C-alpha positions in Angstrom: 128.4 112.1 68.5 130.3 114.4 70.9 128.9 117.5 69.1 125.4 116.1 69.6 125.9 115.9 73.3 127.7 119.2 73.8 125.4 121.3 71.7 122.1 119.5 72.1 121.8 118.4 75.7 118.3 116.8 75.3 119.0 115.1 72.1 116.4 112.4 71.5 118.6 110.1 69.3 118.6 106.6 70.6 121.6 104.4 70.2 121.2 102.0 67.3 123.4 99.1 68.4 120.3 97.0 68.9 116.9 97.7 67.2 114.2 98.7 69.6 110.7 97.3 68.9 107.2 98.3 70.0 106.6 96.3 73.2 103.6 93.9 73.6 100.4 95.4 75.1 100.6 92.9 78.0 104.2 94.0 78.7 103.0 97.6 78.8 100.2 96.7 81.2 102.5 94.9 83.5 105.0 97.8 83.5 102.2 100.3 84.3 100.6 98.2 87.1 104.0 97.4 88.6 105.0 101.1 88.7 101.6 102.3 90.1 101.5 99.6 92.8 105.1 100.3 93.9 104.4 104.0 94.1 101.1 103.6 96.0 102.8 101.2 98.5 105.2 104.1 99.4 102.4 106.6 99.9 101.5 105.9 103.5 100.9 108.6 106.1 103.5 107.3 108.5 106.2 110.0 109.2 109.0 107.6 108.1 107.7 107.6 104.6 108.3 111.3 104.0 111.4 112.6 102.1 113.3 111.5 99.1 112.5 108.0 97.9 113.6 105.6 95.2 111.8 102.7 93.5 113.7 100.2 91.4 112.6 97.2 89.4 113.7 95.2 86.4 112.5 96.6 83.0 113.4 96.1 79.4 115.1 98.9 77.4 112.2 98.8 74.9 109.5 99.5 77.5 111.4 102.5 79.0 112.2 104.0 75.5 108.6 103.4 74.4 107.1 105.3 77.3 109.5 108.2 77.6 111.2 108.8 74.2 108.7 111.5 73.2 109.0 113.5 76.4 110.7 116.9 76.4 113.4 116.0 79.0 114.2 112.5 77.7 117.8 111.7 76.9 120.1 108.8 76.3 123.6 109.1 77.7 125.6 106.7 75.5 128.8 106.5 77.5 126.8 105.4 80.6 124.4 103.2 78.6 121.6 105.0 80.5 118.3 106.8 79.7 116.8 109.5 81.8 113.6 111.5 81.8 112.6 114.3 84.2 109.2 115.9 84.9 108.7 119.1 86.9 105.8 120.9 88.6 102.1 120.3 88.2 102.5 119.9 84.4 104.9 117.0 85.1 102.4 115.4 87.4 99.7 115.6 84.8 101.9 114.3 82.0 102.9 111.2 84.1 99.2 110.7 84.9 98.5 110.6 81.1 101.5 108.3 80.4 100.3 105.8 83.0 96.6 106.4 82.4 95.9 107.0 86.2 95.0 110.5 87.4 95.6 109.8 91.1 98.8 107.9 90.7 100.9 110.0 93.1 98.3 110.9 95.8 96.6 108.8 98.5 94.0 109.9 101.1 93.6 107.7 104.1 90.6 107.1 106.4 91.4 110.0 108.6 91.6 112.4 105.7 95.4 112.7 105.8 96.8 113.0 102.3 100.2 111.6 101.3 101.5 112.7 97.9 104.5 113.0 95.6 105.9 116.6 95.8 105.8 118.5 92.5 105.4 122.0 94.0 106.8 123.3 97.3 106.5 126.7 98.9 109.8 128.4 99.7 109.3 129.6 103.2 112.0 132.4 102.9 110.1 134.4 100.2 106.8 132.4 99.9 107.4 131.7 96.2 106.3 128.4 94.6 109.2 126.1 93.7 108.7 123.4 91.1 110.1 120.1 92.2 111.5 117.4 89.9 111.0 113.7 89.7 113.4 111.5 87.7 113.0 108.3 85.8 116.1 106.3 84.8 117.0 103.1 83.0 120.4 101.6 83.2 121.6 98.4 81.5 122.4 95.6 83.9 124.3 93.1 81.8 124.6 92.5 78.1 122.1 89.7 77.8 118.5 90.2 76.7 118.7 94.1 77.0 117.3 94.2 80.4 118.1 96.7 83.0 116.8 98.5 86.1 114.1 101.1 86.0 114.5 103.7 88.7 112.1 106.4 89.9 113.4 109.1 92.3 110.8 111.3 94.1 109.9 113.1 97.3 106.9 112.3 99.5 105.1 114.6 101.9 102.0 114.1 104.1 99.4 116.7 105.1 97.4 115.6 108.2 93.9 116.7 108.9 93.1 117.6 112.5 89.7 116.3 113.6 88.0 118.8 115.9 85.0 117.6 118.0 
């Protein structure tokens, strides 16, 4: 196993201590709706919502592995008993939209036209180049019973306000 980690950083082998099964459709629906509702609650136009944010909620190992195991940057870190998956740039945003079957999952426009969104691309003001930003999904075991753990989503929020001119 050490060779697999040193030479193949994004190795997709899952541990086989416990067999993982395909989750029930209702569990998948609940996972998706919980994730989308928690993200959208964070997307308000108040200035205090901007910056790096974290969402965490209980989730089974099976659900996390089911959703992310086929992604390019998915990995299992056996010595930490933790999974992680990262997405970058606009392609990352679109990939998450397909995973959760919701195109506008990371963007909200309020009544005034101000838009609050999860940052996937940011302009570097020093040389005006586009920098792709990363979002991270993690799952870490929280106890040995029932193979449950914590699902964590780390992301950055920004708001663009629209000025209304009479």
